[in-house]
C-alpha positions as CSV (number, residue, x, y, z in Angstrom):
1,X,104.1,111.7,106.0
2,X,104.6,108.2,104.5
3,X,105.5,108.1,101.3
4,X,103.4,104.6,100.6
5,X,99.6,103.9,100.2
6,X,98.4,102.3,103.1
7,X,95.8,99.8,101.7
8,X,93.0,98.2,104.1
9,X,90.2,96.2,103.9
10,X,88.4,93.6,106.5
11,X,90.6,90.7,107.3
12,X,88.5,87.6,105.8
13,X,89.5,85.2,108.4
14,X,88.1,87.5,111.2
15,X,86.1,90.8,110.1
16,X,86.9,92.3,113.5
17,X,90.7,92.8,112.5
18,X,91.6,94.5,109.1
19,X,94.1,93.3,106.5
20,X,96.5,96.0,105.4
21,X,99.4,96.6,103.1
22,X,102.2,99.0,102.7
23,X,104.3,98.3,100.1
24,X,105.7,94.8,100.8
25,X,104.6,94.8,104.3
26,X,101.3,92.9,105.2
27,X,99.5,93.9,108.6
28,X,96.9,92.5,110.8
29,X,95.3,95.1,112.9
30,X,92.2,96.8,114.5
31,X,91.6,100.1,116.1
32,X,89.8,100.2,119.6
33,X,88.7,103.2,121.7
34,X,92.2,103.0,123.5
35,X,94.9,101.9,120.8
36,X,95.7,100.7,117.4
37,X,96.5,97.1,117.9
38,X,98.8,95.3,115.6
39,X,98.0,91.3,115.7
40,X,100.6,90.5,112.9
41,X,103.1,92.2,110.7
42,X,105.3,90.5,108.0
43,X,107.7,92.0,105.5
44,X,108.2,90.4,102.3
45,X,111.5,92.1,101.8
46,X,113.0,93.2,105.1
47,X,115.7,96.0,104.5
48,X,113.5,97.5,101.8
49,X,112.0,100.7,104.4
50,X,108.6,99.7,104.0
51,X,108.3,98.3,107.6
52,X,109.4,101.6,108.9
53,X,106.9,103.5,106.5
54,X,104.2,101.2,108.2
55,X,105.1,102.0,111.6
56,X,105.3,105.7,110.9
57,X,101.8,105.3,109.4
58,X,100.6,103.9,112.7
59,X,102.5,106.4,114.7
60,X,101.1,109.3,112.8
61,X,97.2,107.6,113.5
62,X,98.2,107.4,116.9
63,X,99.1,110.7,117.6
64,X,96.2,112.4,115.4
65,X,93.5,109.9,117.7
66,X,94.8,110.1,120.7
67,X,95.5,106.5,121.1
68,X,98.6,104.2,121.9
69,X,100.0,101.5,119.8
70,X,99.9,97.9,121.1
71,X,101.8,95.1,119.1
72,X,100.0,91.6,120.8
73,X,101.8,88.7,121.3
74,X,105.7,89.6,120.7
75,X,107.6,86.4,121.5
76,X,110.6,86.9,119.1
77,X,113.0,88.7,121.7
78,X,114.9,90.3,118.8
79,X,112.0,92.1,117.8
80,X,111.3,93.1,121.3
81,X,114.2,94.7,121.8
82,X,114.1,96.7,118.6
83,X,110.8,97.8,119.8
84,X,112.1,99.1,123.3
85,X,114.8,100.8,121.6
86,X,111.6,102.8,119.7
87,X,110.2,103.7,122.9
88,X,107.9,100.5,123.6
89,X,107.5,99.0,126.4
90,X,106.0,95.6,127.9
91,X,102.5,95.6,128.8
92,X,100.3,92.4,129.8
93,X,101.6,89.2,128.9
94,X,103.7,89.8,125.8
95,X,102.1,92.6,124.3
96,X,104.2,95.8,123.9
97,X,102.9,99.3,124.1
98,X,103.9,102.8,122.7
99,X,102.3,105.6,124.4
100,X,102.6,109.0,122.7
101,X,101.8,111.7,125.3
C-alpha cells in the first residue's frame, strides 16, 4: 500500500493521457486494455522516496487489473539499467516493460 495519494486528471496537452502527482512526482500516463503506460515521469526532489511510491501504485494496479507496465521511450541509459534491475525488459524500440505473471 502506498502512503502518498495518487491524484490524476486528464492531461491538458493530450486528453488521451492523464496527468498525475504522487508527492513530488509528476507522471503522464494512460491505461490500455493490455498495460498501464507511462509517457513521462519527473521527480522534483530525487531521493525522497516518492518515485518508489509512484511505481508501487502502478505495480499494484497492474497486478490488480491483470496488465503489464510499459514505460515509453526510455532514452536515459542509467534509468534503463535501474529498470532492468527491477524486472523490466526492453520491448519494441526504446520502450521497457514489466510483466506481473
